[in-house]
C-alpha positions, -999 to 999 in steps of 0.1 A, spaced: -1 0 1 13 34 -8 20 55 24 12 89 29 43 111 17 52 143 3 78 150 -24 89 184 -32 98 188 -70 108 226 -72 108 257 -56 109 293 -70 114 320 -43 91 308 -15 67 291 -37 68 253 -40 54 227 -63 54 190 -54 31 157 -49 14 144 -18 11 106 -22 -17 88 -8 -33 53 -11 -61 69 -29 -42 89 -54 -17 117 -57 -24 153 -51 -5 178 -71 7 209 -51 0 235 -48 -36 223 -45 -71 238 -43 -95 217 -26 -132 222 -34 -152 221 -3 -179 192 -1 -194 204 30 -223 180 35 -207 153 12 -215 172 -18 -198 200 -36 -230 219 -42 -246 220 -76 -219 198 -91 -215 160 -95 -182 145 -82 -170 135 -116 -176 170 -128 -154 183 -99 -128 156 -110 -130 169 -146 -121 204 -134 -87 189 -122 -94 187 -85 -73 158 -69 -89 162 -34 -120 172 -17 -126 187 17 -155 174 39 -169 190 69 -167 170 104 -192 195 121 -219 192 92 -216 154 86 -217 145 125 -251 165 128 -265 150 96 -265 121 84 -241 114 114 -205 97 111 -220 66 125 -243 61 97 -217 70 71 -196 44 86 -223 18 84 -229 27 48 -193 21 39 -174 54 46 -175 88 30 -157 80 -2 -182 55 -13 -213 73 2 -205 104 -18 -192 86 -49 -155 102 -48 -128 77 -47 -98 100 -46 -85 117 -14 -105 135 11 -95 158 38 -118 163 69 -116 194 89 -119 189 128 -152 209 133 -133 235 153 -141 265 131 -178 256 126 -185 253 162 -170 288 165 -189 302 135 -223 284 134 -232 265 167 -253 280 192 -245 284 231 -212 269 229 -194 262 260 -157 258 258 -137 238 286 -102 221 287 -120 189 278 -137 201 246 -167 221 234 -202 216 240 -229 232 217 -263 231 202 -268 222 166 -276 249 144 -301 223 127 -325 213 153 -309 226 188 -297 193 201 -268 191 222 -235 176 213 -199 176 226 -167 176 204 -134 168 222 -101 160 205 -107 123 211 -144 126 196 -130 145 166 -107 119 156 -134 91 162 -156 112 139 -129 115 112 -120 77 115 -155 68 111 -158 92 79 -127 73 65 -111 105 53 -74 104 41 -62 136 58 -74 141 92 -71 176 109 -64 182 148 -92 195 168 -83 232 175 -99 262 189 -100 292 165 -109 324 179 -124 351 158 -101 382 151 -99 407 162 -91 394 197 -67 405 223 -33 390 227 -40 371 259 -71 356 244 -51 345 213 -22 332 234 -45 311 258 -66 297 229 -32 288 210 -18 269 240 -53 251 245 -51 242 209 -15 228 213 -27 206 243 -55 194 220 -32 188 193 -12 164 217 -45 147 225 -55 144 187 -23 125 180 -27 102 209 -62 96 198 -55 92 161 -32 64 169 -14 41 139 -35 45 109 -11 35 79 -22 54 46 -39 80 66 -23 115 76 -29 137 105 -21 175 101 -15 198 131 -28 235 130 -7 264 138 -23 292 159 -11 324 171 -35 351 155 -12 380 140 16 375 165 48 363 152 61 350 186 29 331 194 31 315 159 66 304 166 56 289 202 28 272 184 50 258 155 76 246 178 49 226 200 34 210 168 68 200 154 77 185 190 44 163 188 52 154 153 26 155 124 23 144 86 15 180 74 9 214 91 -17 241 86 -16 276 90 -49 283 110 -67 311 125 -64 333 93 -92 342 68 -114 350 98 -119 386 91 -83 401 95 -80 413 59 -58 403 31 -29 426 42 -28 413 75 -31 376 63 -1 383 38 18 397 68 15 364 87 23 344 57 55 364 51 70 343 82 45 316 91 52 289 65 89 291 72 82 284 108 69 249 96 89 219 84 99 224 47 96 186 40 60 184 50 29 200 31 16 233 45 -21 241 43 -38 274 45 -74 268 56 -103 285 43 -86 305 15 -97 321 -7 -101 345 -36 -79 341 -67 -54 368 -55 -54 353 -21 -44 320 -35 -17 335 -56 -2 354 -28 -4 326 -3 16 302 -29 41 331 -34 46 327 4 52 290 5 18 274 10 9 240 -8 -29 234 -1 -59 257 1 -97 252 4 -126 276 1 -165 275 -5 -160 306 -27 -161 289 -62 -193 273 -53 -209 297 -31 -204 325 -56 -215 304 -85 -247 299 -68 -252 338 -63 -244 348 -100 -206 354 -95 -181 341 -118 -144 345 -115 -126 349 -147 -90 357 -158 -103 394 -160 -119 397 -125 -153 389 -111 -183 390 -136 -216 395 -120 -240 376 -144 -270 392 -130 -261 427 -143 -284 438 -170 -254 445 -196 -252 405 -203 -289 402 -213 -282 406 -250 -246 394 -250 -239 364 -273 -202 360 -260 -190 334 -235 -179 345 -200 -143 339 -210 -134 332 -245 -102 313 -235 -120 290 -209 -126 255 -219 -152 247 -192 -188 237 -203 -203 270 -191 -179 289 -215 -179 265 -246 -216 259 -247 -235 290 -233 -235 326 -239 -236 354 -212 -271 362 -223 -283 326 -215 -263 326 -182 -280 358 -172 -313 345 -184 -312 313 -162 -299 335 -131 -327 359 -134 -353 329 -139 -340 311 -109 -331 278 -127 -309 253 -112 -285 250 -142 -274 286 -134 -257 275 -102 -245 243 -119 -227 261 -147 -213 289 -128 -200 265 -102 -183 244 -128 -167 274 -143 -154 287 -110 -140 255 -101 -123 251 -136 -109 286 -133 -95 279 -98 -79 246 -108 -64 265 -140 -48 290 -117 -32 260 -97 -20 242 -129 -5 276 -141 13 280 -110 26 245 -108 40 248 -142 53 283 -136 72 273 -103 86 241 -120 99 263 -148 113 290 -126 90 315 -139 67 322 -111 74 361 -110 66 364 -145 34 342 -143 22 363 -113 27 395 -131 6 384 -161 -21 371 -136 -23 408 -119 -19 425 -152 -49 405 -169 -71 411 -141 -63 448 -139 -79 450 -174 -111 443 -160 -141 426 -180 -145 430 -216 -164 461 -227 -201 458 -232 -215 454 -267 
């Protein structure tokens, strides 16, 4: 059986390209992971997600434990078979969703108790329970259970939260046990404080993980502050292990993160925006709901090979969005996922060729042109 491993193929400045090997297939890095919250990337078939170039999906522990429950998914043979995706899956630990979605949460050294946002039922997640849920789901990459304070928060709150997360990381590692072919990632915390980030990184490396995430960003701090942390945080983590930036982001966030040494990212943006009439293109964001598209026979992006661009006009995409037709979200989601994967492939090729700076300059210059002029 293939063991979990990471090969670094090339670097260009701080940017890196490589391959994560798993028993369910290789993950080319830098990698963008579409989010399959409730065992589905919304409005898209798994084979369509794969056709866009995705090597790995993300599943949400919090959502799946509440509905349909991890125990049910396990009885039905695990998450891969349940959702018809036979390639790698990463599951988050549930920590972020408990912070952002759950009602009446109570935090103790043991874990978090909370009320479900679905039906008000009471639940508890501890590091041990998070590892159990993720084992029942059968995911290939498991995330430690951590506590993620919303920013802005004061330094004492960030420090105590980070130290709690490090104690939970050690408990997660113990509870994860020995699972050949499966990987456990630690999550660096510490807000926007370099010394706290360093303390967190040292604690995680002492415990020892298969990969390391930069956590606690994309929680309201803004791009400038996030890039400020990414200017130093990835280098605090081991160079021979994958580095994962959680919950990022917009195309320029992704490019800036890779430039600073990040290997993996995930975000709901391509699918969520696709369902609200927003398309990401090389020339920036297109709002298909705008009246300027109503008579436009041209594609969203004439250089894009996705089904939305090769088969449909802006006028049609405008019409089905305005009419509330399901195909609107399906086509725009496919396009957005395709474009995000195109960015990743472009960066992998550029890093391998030692031309990342030129690729990045072209990326920003094309975006700055803005959308094509109306007819």
